C-alpha positions, -999 to 999 in steps of 0.1 A, spaced: 142 -503 -2 156 -524 27 168 -550 2 186 -523 -19 203 -508 12 213 -543 23 229 -550 -11 247 -516 -11 261 -521 24 271 -557 15 290 -544 -16 307 -516 5 316 -542 31 332 -565 6 353 -536 -8 362 -524 27 373 -559 39 394 -567 8 411 -533 9 417 -531 46 430 -567 54 466 -562 41 466 -526 55 458 -539 90 486 -564 89 510 -537 77 499 -514 106 505 -541 132 540 -548 118 548 -511 117 536 -506 152 557 -535 165 588 -521 147 582 -487 163 578 -502 197 611 -520 192 628 -488 182 631 -495 145 617 -476 116 599 -506 102 583 -512 68 555 -491 54 520 -502 64 514 -506 26 542 -532 24 518 -562 26 500 -549 -5 533 -548 -23 542 -583 -12 509 -597 -24 513 -579 -58 549 -593 -62 538 -629 -53 508 -627 -76 530 -620 -106 551 -651 -100 545 -686 -113 541 -712 -85 565 -741 -82 551 -774 -72 567 -805 -57 568 -835 -80 546 -856 -57 521 -828 -50 485 -839 -56 453 -820 -66 447 -813 -29 479 -794 -26 470 -773 -57 435 -766 -46 442 -759 -9 451 -722 -13 419 -715 -33 397 -734 -9 413 -718 22 410 -682 8 374 -688 -3 364 -702 31 380 -674 51 368 -648 26 332 -659 28 334 -660 66 348 -624 66 320 -612 43 294 -626 68 307 -605 97 292 -570 97 317 -542 100 303 -506 98 266 -515 94 241 -542 103 214 -555 81 236 -565 51 222 -588 24 241 -617 41 226 -611 75 201 -640 74 230 -665 69 255 -647 91 254 -674 118 282 -679 143 281 -717 137 285 -711 100 315 -689 105 331 -714 129 325 -741 103 341 -721 75 372 -714 97 374 -751 105 373 -759 68 401 -735 61 422 -750 89 417 -786 79 424 -778 42 457 -762 50 467 -789 74 461 -816 48 480 -796 22 509 -793 47 511 -831 49 505 -837 12 541 -836 -1 555 -855 29 580 -829 43 590 -830 79 581 -794 86 547 -797 69 538 -827 91 550 -810 123 530 -778 115 499 -797 105 499 -819 137 504 -788 159 476 -769 140 451 -797 145 462 -801 182 455 -764 188 422 -768 170 411 -796 193 412 -772 222 403 -739 204 371 -751 188 353 -763 221 362 -729 237 348 -711 207 316 -732 208 312 -725 245 314 -687 237 288 -692 209 266 -712 233 268 -684 259 258 -658 233 230 -680 220 217 -685 255 218 -648 261 202 -637 228 182 -667 219 199 -671 185 232 -678 169 226 -652 142 255 -627 144 235 -598 131 207 -603 157 232 -607 186 251 -575 175 218 -556 173 207 -566 208 241 -559 223 243 -525 205 210 -515 221 223 -525 255 195 -550 261 215 -571 284 236 -546 304 269 -555 319 273 -592 327 301 -612 342 293 -639 316 301 -616 287 334 -606 303 344 -642 307 333 -650 272 353 -620 259 385 -632 275 380 -668 261 372 -653 227 404 -633 226 424 -664 235 408 -683 207 414 -654 183 451 -653 191 453 -691 185 433 -690 152 454 -661 138 487 -676 149 498 -647 169 520 -645 200 519 -661 226 506 -691 206 526 -688 174 550 -662 160 540 -651 124 576 -637 119 594 -670 123 608 -690 94 626 -723 95 623 -728 132 611 -759 150 586 -739 169 566 -725 140 531 -737 131 515 -718 103 547 -711 84 557 -748 86 526 -758 66 532 -733 38 569 -737 32 563 -756 -1 541 -729 -15 553 -700 -38 541 -675 -63 503 -670 -67 495 -698 -43 515 -682 -15 498 -649 -23 464 -665 -17 476 -681 16 491 -649 28 460 -630 18 438 -655 36 459 -650 68 454 -612 65 417 -617 60 415 -640 90 432 -613 113 407 -587 101 379 -612 105 387 -619 142 392 -582 149 358 -574 134 342 -603 153 355 -590 186 343 -555 178 309 -567 165 301 -590 194 317 -573 224 320 -537 213 290 -533 189 285 -496 196 286 -472 167 276 -497 140 248 -483 118 215 -501 124 197 -520 96 180 -498 71 201 -467 80 214 -442 55 248 -430 43 253 -407 73 249 -436 97 273 -456 75 299 -429 78 296 -428 116 298 -466 117 328 -466 94 347 -442 117 338 -462 148 349 -494 131 382 -479 120 388 -467 156 381 -502 170 404 -517 145 431 -492 154 427 -499 191 429 -536 186 459 -533 163 478 -513 190 468 -538 217 481 -567 196 513 -549 188 519 -541 225 511 -577 235 534 -592 209 562 -568 219 559 -574 256 551 -611 256 573 -640 245 560 -670 226 551 -698 249 563 -734 244 542 -755 221 531 -779 248 519 -750 270 494 -740 244 468 -767 254 470 -753 290 464 -718 276 434 -730 255 422 -751 284 419 -719 305 399 -704 276 376 -734 275 371 -732 313 362 -695 310 338 -702 282 322 -729 303 320 -707 334 304 -680 313 277 -704 301 271 -718 336 269 -684 352 245 -671 326 223 -703 328 221 -700 366 214 -663 366 186 -668 340 172 -697 360 168 -675 391 155 -645 372 
């Protein structure tokens, strides 16, 4: 029975993630427009954009290799698999045994490296600039993320996301300074990984400060639809990770029935709404920082992650 419920929750989670990712991006864009005093596009506009791009034939550069052609598929698959491992409205999905934070971090790294290589493949100036900046950010973001994972593993005794969420949902650890420091570091890494302000501006095109858009300038048609869809999935993935790890309350426990799923779905939707509003306010009130200030920003995140691990280790040592 538990296996059947796990398969059902997994199928519902897959449908929910694929349907919600473009909608979440559309809601953030609409909220930013409203905060700036504009009407803004419909929250459903990303769905229309993806459908329009999916109908178009991609145009390839003459010197594009197989790597350039395969990169959108590999990136979308890596981020999609990572998103399917992160529980949303219910715990105990069929993928729970392999829902490891290190696996998710590895999949995100694979997606980043694939897109960076594709950006350099055709030899354009913008692609090389964007790829070098993306990898520079990754050099600082990944250690910070690993320190947060180490802190959670030290606290829960495992890196399995489902187990960590279950223990935090039950309130087994109470309020800890280490979790607060880890949460701040995690948010900083999330802003970097999703290319949001103050690290990058997703609305820029043909500017010397852009990062993600510089790597995908040579893509069009169905390939660009996959890349844009992967970016939307990544935003939803990080929002769900923040909600699952640091605000796990409301999620249906493993083996629960449809009523608990409904409660978990409502709580998950509320968390996504709050995070969307917070991101829109941040991007409206905050300007994009200079590219060479980003390592300092991520260095602070790394320091906070290190302090979280040290404080937790010391407190457990004296317990």
